[in-house]
N, C-alpha and C positions, 0 to 999 in steps of 0.2 A: 504494500500499500504506499501511497505518498510518492515522494521523489526518489530517484536513484543517484547515488554518488559513485562514480567510477574513478579510475586512475587518470592522471594527466601526464601523458608521455609524448614527447616530440611535438608539443604544441596542440594536442587534441585529446579529447576524452577517449579512454581505452577501457573497454570492459573485458576482463579476462575470464577464462573458463573455471576459475576457482570458486570457492564458496562465497556465500553472502551472510550478512548478519543485519538485524534490524537496527535502525537509529531511533532512539527513544526520547521522548520529551519528559524530563524529570519531574515537571510540575504536574503532569496529567497521568503519567505512567503509560501513555499510549505510544504506539509505533507511529513515527512520522515519515520514515524513509527506509531505504535499503542501501547498504554499503557493500560494494564489491571488494573482496579481500584478495590480495595478491599472494604470490609464492616465490620461490627461487627464480623461476622463469620470468616472472614479472620484473623482479629486481634486475636480472641480467638484461632484459630488454631495455630498461631505463638506463642502465649503466652504459650499454653500447651506444645509445643515442647521445648520452652525456659526454662520453669520451670524444666522439666526433665533433660535437658542438663546442666543447671547451677549447679545442685546438684553435678554432677561429676566434672565439671570444677573448682568449688571452692576448690576442694580437690587436684587439680593438683599442683605440687610444683611450687614455684616461678621460679626456674631454667628452668623448662620445658615451663612455660608460656613465659618467655623472649626469649627462643630459637625460639619459634613460631613467636614472634614479630620481631625478627631479620630476620627470613626468609621472613616475610611479607614485611619488609622494602626493602629487595633486590628485591622482586618481583615487588613492586611498582616502583622502579627505572627502572627495565627492561621493564615495561609496561607503562611508562610515556607517550611515544608518542601515544600509542593506546588510552589511557584515554583522553589525551589533544585533540586529533582530535574529539573524541565523544563529549567532552564538547563544543568545538568550533561549532560543527554542531548543537547542541541542544540549547546552551545558546546564541551563537553568538560571544562571546569574541574571541580575537585573540588566535591562537595556543600558541604563546609565553606567553601570559598572563595566559592561562590555565596551562601551564607547571610551571609557577611561583606559582600558587595557590597550585598545587600538592606538590611542594617543601616546601612551608610553612606548609602544612598539615603534611608532613613527620617530621617536627620538633617535633610535639606532639607524633608521633609514636616513634621517637628516645628517647624522654623523658620517654615514657612508657617502653622502654627496660631496663631502670634503676629503675623499680618500686620496686626492692628489697630494695633500700635506703629509699623510701618514705613509705614503709609499716613496717619499723622497729618500734617496740613499745618501750616504756620506762620501766625501771626496777629500783626499789628501794628496797634495802635489809634492813631488820630490822627496818621497819617503826614503829613497836612496838616490844616488846620482842618476838623474835621467829616468827615474822610476816613479810612477804614480800609482795610487791605490784608491779604489772606490768600491762601494757596496750597493747592492740592489736587492729588492724583495720580489720574489716570483710566486705565483700560485702553486698550490699543492697539485691541483688537477681536478678530479671529481671528489666531492665531499658529500656527506650525508648528515641529516639532522633527524633525530628521533625525539619527539616532543610530547608533553603530557596533556591531559584533558583540561586542566584548570585554567590555562591561558592559551586557547587555540589560535589567537592572533599574536599576542605580545611575545611569547617565548620563541616561536619560529622567527619573528622579526629580530630577535637577538642574534640570529645566525645568518639567514640567507642574504640580507643586504650587504653585509661585510664580505661574506664568501664570494658573492657575485661581483661586488665592486673591486675585489682584489684579483679577479680574473678566473675564478673557479666556476665549475658547473655544480649545481646543488640539487640533491635529491632529498625531498622531505617525506618522512613517515610520521604523519600526525596521529593523534589518538583516534581510535575507532569510535569513541563516544561522541565526539563532535567534529566530524571531518569536513563539513561543508565550507568553512571559512578558508581553508587551505586551497580548495579548488577555485574559489572566487579570487584569491590572491594570484593564482597561476594565470587566470584569464586576464587580470589587470596587468600583470607583467607583460603578457603578450601585447596587449593594447598600448603599453608604454613603449614598445619597440624592442624588448629583449628578444634576442634570437631564440627560436624554438629549441628546446633541449637543454638550455642553460638552467632553467628552473623547472623541475618536475615533481610530481606527487605520486607516491605509491602507498596505497592503503593496505593495512594488514596487522597481524599480531606478531607473536614470537617468531614465526617462520620468516617473516619479512625482516624483523630486527636482526636475527642471526645471519641472514643472507647479506644484509648491508654491512654487518660487522666483519664478514669473512671474504667478501668478494674482492678478487685481486685488483679490480679496476678502481676501487675506492681507496683514497689515501688518507682521509680523515673522517672521524665520526664525532658529532656533537650530540650530547644527550642531556635531557632534564627530566627527572622523575624521582621515584622512590630510591632509597639507598640500596635495597637488595638488587633492584634492576640496574642501578648505576654500577654496582660492583660487577655484575654479570657483563654488562656492555664493555666496561673498561678492561676486564680480564680477556674477554673474547676478542675484541678488536685489537688490543695490544698484542695478543698472542699472534694475531694475523699480520703484525707489523705496521699497524696504522697509528697515526697520531690521534689521541682521544682526549676529549674533555667531557667528563660525566658529572653532572651536578645532581646530588642526591637529596635526601629528605632533610627535615629540620624539626626542631622543637624549641622555638624561639622564646626567650624570657624577656619580660619587661620588669625592671626593678623600680619600685616606687619608694623613694626616700621620704623620711619624716618631714622634710621641708618642701615637699612637692605641692603644687596646687592640685588638691585632691579631685575637684570637679573636672579640671582639664585632663588630668591623668586618667580618670575613669572613662571619660568620653573617648580619649584616644585609644585606650586599651580595648574598649568595646568595639571600636571600629576595626582594630587589628584582629580581635578574636572572632568577631561575628560577621564581618564583611565577607561577601561571597560564601556564606555559610562555613567560614573557616577553611575553605579549600584553597589555600595559598601556601606556597613554600615559605613566604615571608609573613604568614599569619602569626598572631601572638596567642599561643595556647596556654602560656604560663605567665602569671603575674607573681612577683616576689615582693611582698611588703616588708619593710624594714622598720623595726622598732614599734613605736606606739601608734603608727598610722593604720594598722591593720583593720580595726573595726570600722573606722571612718571610710576606708577605701571599700570594704565589703558592702557597706550601705550604699555608697555612690555607684559602684559597678552593678549592684543589684538593680538600682533604679534605672540605669542605662539599659540593661538587658530587658527589663520588663516593659519598656516603652517601644521596643522594636516591633514593627509589623512584619510578620512572616507570610509570604505568599508567592505567587508566580512571578517570574522575572519580567513579564510584559505588562504588569500592573504598576502604574506610576506610584501607587501608595506603598509598594513593597520596599521594606528595608533589607530583609534577609530572605534569600531564595531557598529552594530545596537543595539537598545534596544530590550528587550525580546519579546514584543507583540505589536500589533497595538494599544491596549489600552494604553500601556506605552508611545508610541509615541504621541498619542492624548493628554495624560496628560501634557507632556512637552510642546506641542504647546499651549494647553489651558492656562497653567500657564504663559507662555511668553506673550500670547495675553492679559491676565488680567493685567499683570504688565505694559505692554505698555499703555493699556487703563487707567491705574491709573496715568500715567504721567512719568513713568520710561523711562530711556534712554537705548535703545537696542544697545550695543556697537558692538556686533557680533551676527548675526541672523542666527540660524541654521534651521529655520522653513521650508524653501523652498528647502532644499537639496534633490537632486535626484542622486542616484548612477547608472551610466549607466550599463545596463545589469542586474540590481537588482531593477527594478522599483517597485516590489511588496514587497521589504524588509522593515523592520521597522527602516529605517534610519532617523536620525535627527542630524543636525550638532551641533558643539560646540556653546553655546549661552552664552553671557556675558551681564549682566544687572546691571545698576547702577542707582542712584538717585531714590531709592525705599524706601517707608516709612517702618519703623520698625515694623508696625502692619499688613503689607500686607501678605497674605497667601503664595505668591511666595517666601517670605523670611522666614516666620515662620514655614512653613510646609516642610516635607521631599519630595523633588521633585523626587529623585531617577532616575535622568537622567542627561544628559550632560549640566547642567545649573549652571553657576557661578554668584551669586549675590555679587556685591562689595559694601559694606557699608563703610561709612566714619565717623570717629569720630575725635575729636580735640586732645585728649591726651590719655595716657596709662590707666588712671583711668576709662575714658569713655569706653574704649575697654573692660576692665574687667567687667564693669557693663553690657555691651551689651551681652557679651558671657554668663555671669551667668544668664541673664534674660531668656535665652532659657529654655523650659521645658525639653529638652533632655540634656544628660550629657555623651555622648559616648566618643568622642575624640576631641582634639583641638590642635592647634599648634601656635607657635610664631616664626617669623623671625626677628632676631635682632643680633647685635654684642655686646650687653650689657649683661654682666653677672648679673648685678643688676636687670634689667627688666626680664631676663629669670628666675631668682630665685624667684622674686615676682610672676611671672606668674604661675610657678609650685606650689607655695604655695596658691595662692588666687583663682585660677580657680576651679570651682566646677564641675569637670568632672572626669571620671575614668582613661583616658589615655591622656597623654600630650606629644607633640613633641616640641623639641627645635631645630628649623631649620630642622625639619623632618615633612613632610606634612601628612603622614599616620602612626601615632605612634602605629601600631599593635605590641604588645609585642611578643618576641620570645617564642617558645613553652614551655620553662622551666620557664617562668613567667606565669601570668594568664591574660586573656582577659575579659574586662567587663567595662560597663559604670556605671553612677549613674542616679538618677532621673527617667525620663520616658524611659531611655535606658536599665534598668534592673529591673526585678521583681523577688524577691527571694534573698537569702543571699549569693549565691556563684557565682563567676565569672567562666569563662570557662577555660578549660585545665590547665596545670601546677599544682602547689601545691593545688590550690582551687578545681581543678578537682578531685584530689585524695580524698580530704575531702568530696566532694559532693557524689561520688560513693561508699563511705565506711561509716561504723559506728564504733565508738570507744567503746571498751569494757574494763572495769577496773576489774582486778582480784586481790583479796586479799587472801593470802595463809598462812596457818600455818600447820606444820607437827609435831604434838606432839609425843613424845616417847610413847611406849606402857605402860610405868610405870608412866607417868606424870598424876598427879591428879590436876584438876582445879575445884574450887567450882563455882557453877552457880551464876550469878549475874543478877538482874533485871535492873541495871543501864545501861544507854547508854554507849557503849564501848568507852574507851579513849585510848590514845597512851602511855602506860606505858613502 
């Protein structure tokens, strides 16, 4: 029923003979479309097209590449409403939130339009007598991106604009849950003037992921998703000799100091915990209250959660949408049950929520838990749903220790009026992205995004300058132009800089 989503290979829609699966609307629980799933042969077809297309694309001038990217930027702006509605229908998030992720993705595209600056090499004259040296950066070739359901527009845009701008061909494997946005992007790239085969989309599950990670024609793999899959992608693709950046899961903490503006902190933490139903790698599933601010913060965050309107993403009144699948809803309920059975206090309980007219939707309300042991899985594991665990410590040093004890290292935040504690926090916290009175410290597109520890596997963060480094290789060239009459005696000694 509904529409069909096929692969985008060589500038056109391609339906393979493989299996299909339904595309569901999380707010209604109803099937809205059918997705064609690829296999090893589909991946190979896309790679062969990409290999041929990339040869010509790498020779296209930087000026022409950036002109195409400028046109792509304008097309994305013009089609924002169309893409946002599709994302809301398949992911469940509000249309406004979908527009927000598109805008953040465009930051990386805008960064890529200035790729001429980032691809400038270095030059040194006369490093030895009559000898010059220079460097240049060249594309890897064909690269792949494997992206999650929670940001079907933004996360792929962390990858493909920079990969394409630097001269690579890019194959995207989006989530099977919300695939349509990627096909719209492919069509817009074609309209912008990108040669067919430089950007392609192959849909599928583990079979496609493993094929991308092992295909000889692919030189680099970018991944964003859960930590277990990040480990698998990193190990599989690395063993196949590929360059890999694999961004994994998170369990981000927000530390609330005694001197914090409690109302401000509660509003910001609520946004981080319950926005997009908590299905963000930069969500805030843990708040850490320090000292005697605990009770005041609990009252404030409870008030914030209770005023949220939960409903379908296409309703302008909705603050918080459904989670992506029935399994995701069941996981949130199970982990809340387990916390309660372990003696935790359920400050706000979202388990029994029913949205009128959407009884079959994947809705669960905001949930706040406190008085939970630090070794309980509801605290230590990534819930990826609208659950906020509030932990309490006695002082700043205990807060640092608690945050640093987490195996994840994606993002964290502190709410304080103290420059002293803010500076110490930035220096001592062992994570990749830090917010000072900012709950979701996702860097802008001209910086780079990435965590530490179990939140990143590989050497490179995503987008920005590190994205350029990931999708290119540096070449050093040493040059001498002797005159026709110059005579130089051969030497068996290692050359020196005379």
